[in-house]
C-alpha positions in Angstrom: 0.0 0.0 0.0 1.3 3.5 -0.9 1.3 6.2 1.8 -0.1 9.1 -0.2 0.6 11.5 2.7 4.3 11.3 1.5 3.4 12.1 -2.1 3.2 15.6 -3.6 -0.1 16.3 -5.3 -0.3 18.4 -8.5 -3.2 19.4 -10.6 -3.4 20.7 -14.2 -5.2 24.0 -14.8 -7.4 23.9 -17.8 -6.8 20.3 -18.7 -9.3 20.3 -21.6 -10.5 23.1 -23.9 -13.1 25.3 -22.3 -12.8 23.9 -18.8 -11.7 27.1 -17.2 -14.5 29.0 -18.8 -17.1 26.4 -17.7 -15.7 26.5 -14.1 -15.8 30.3 -14.0 -12.0 30.5 -13.6 -10.8 31.8 -16.9 -10.2 35.3 -15.5 -7.7 33.8 -13.0 -5.5 32.8 -16.0 -6.0 35.7 -18.4 -2.3 36.7 -18.2 -0.9 33.2 -18.8 0.0 32.5 -22.4 -0.6 29.0 -23.7 -1.3 27.5 -27.1 -5.0 27.3 -28.1 -6.6 24.4 -26.2 -3.5 23.7 -24.1 -3.5 23.6 -20.3 -2.6 26.9 -18.5 -0.2 25.3 -16.0 0.4 22.9 -13.1 -0.3 23.7 -9.5 0.3 21.9 -6.2 -2.7 20.9 -4.0 -0.7 19.0 -1.4 3.0 19.1 -0.3 4.1 16.8 2.6 5.6 18.8 5.4 9.3 18.4 6.0 10.4 18.0 9.7 12.4 21.3 9.5 9.4 23.3 8.1 6.4 24.9 9.7 3.6 22.5 9.0 0.8 25.1 9.3 0.8 26.1 5.6 -2.5 25.0 4.0 -0.6 22.9 1.4 0.7 20.7 4.3 -2.9 19.6 5.1 -3.6 16.2 3.5 -6.9 16.7 1.6 -7.6 13.3 0.2 -10.2 10.8 1.4 -11.6 7.5 0.1 -15.2 8.2 1.2 -15.9 11.7 2.4 -15.9 15.3 1.2 -15.9 17.6 4.2 -18.3 20.4 3.1 -17.1 23.7 4.5 -20.6 25.0 5.1 -20.0 28.7 4.5 -17.1 30.8 3.2 -17.1 34.5 4.1 -20.7 34.2 5.3 -22.0 32.7 2.0 -23.0 29.1 1.4 -20.0 27.2 0.0 -20.3 26.4 -3.7 -18.7 23.0 -4.4 -18.0 21.8 -7.9 -17.4 18.0 -8.3 -15.1 17.2 -11.2 -14.2 13.6 -12.3 -10.6 13.4 -13.2 -7.8 10.9 -13.8 -5.2 10.6 -11.1 -1.7 9.4 -11.9 1.0 8.3 -9.4 4.4 8.9 -10.9 8.0 8.2 -9.9 10.5 10.9 -10.7 14.1 10.5 -11.8 16.6 13.4 -11.2 19.8 14.4 -13.0 23.1 15.5 -11.5 21.8 19.0 -11.0 18.7 17.7 -9.0 16.3 18.6 -11.8 13.6 16.2 -12.9 14.9 14.2 -15.8 12.1 11.7 -16.2 8.5 11.2 -15.1 7.2 7.6 -15.0 3.5 6.9 -14.3 3.2 3.8 -12.0 -0.5 3.9 -11.1 -3.8 5.4 -12.5 -7.2 5.8 -10.9 -10.4 7.8 -11.2 -10.3 10.8 -8.9 -12.9 13.3 -7.6 -11.4 16.7 -8.0 -13.7 18.8 -5.9 -13.3 22.6 -5.9 -14.8 25.3 -3.8 -15.6 28.5 -5.5 -13.9 31.1 -3.3 -13.9 34.7 -4.3 -11.1 35.4 -1.9 -8.7 32.7 -3.3 -5.6 34.1 -4.8 -4.4 30.7 -6.1 -6.2 27.8 -7.6 -4.6 25.5 -4.9 -6.7 27.4 -2.3 -9.8 26.2 -4.2 -8.6 22.6 -4.2 -7.4 22.2 -0.6 -9.4 23.9 2.1 -8.7 21.2 4.8 -8.8 17.5 5.5 -11.1 15.4 3.3 -11.6 18.0 0.6 
């Protein structure tokens, strides 16, 4: 069994044509240049804390669950608006070169994944819409 709390989680912003527009997030990426129909970028949604780091950063909160989405109730006094999105999850191993740069990415596992987002008008990063606490 793989301990996913020790794995960095990344998402792809705009992984299919029109997705950001459908999700109401296109304005967040208006200044990012990408080829027509291409994703706008990659973002972290979980980063395991390192013993020497302060583990209070929201990205250090493990957001995955096999059976529960913890609805936040309200955000800034308004009912939270959740958007459920079916996605493909890949678990990959990375190889590094002598300069400690990623030299190869090898997928090792694949699964269906519920990429749940909360629409947060105060969010300054897409990762804040993807990880708002445990079981999100």
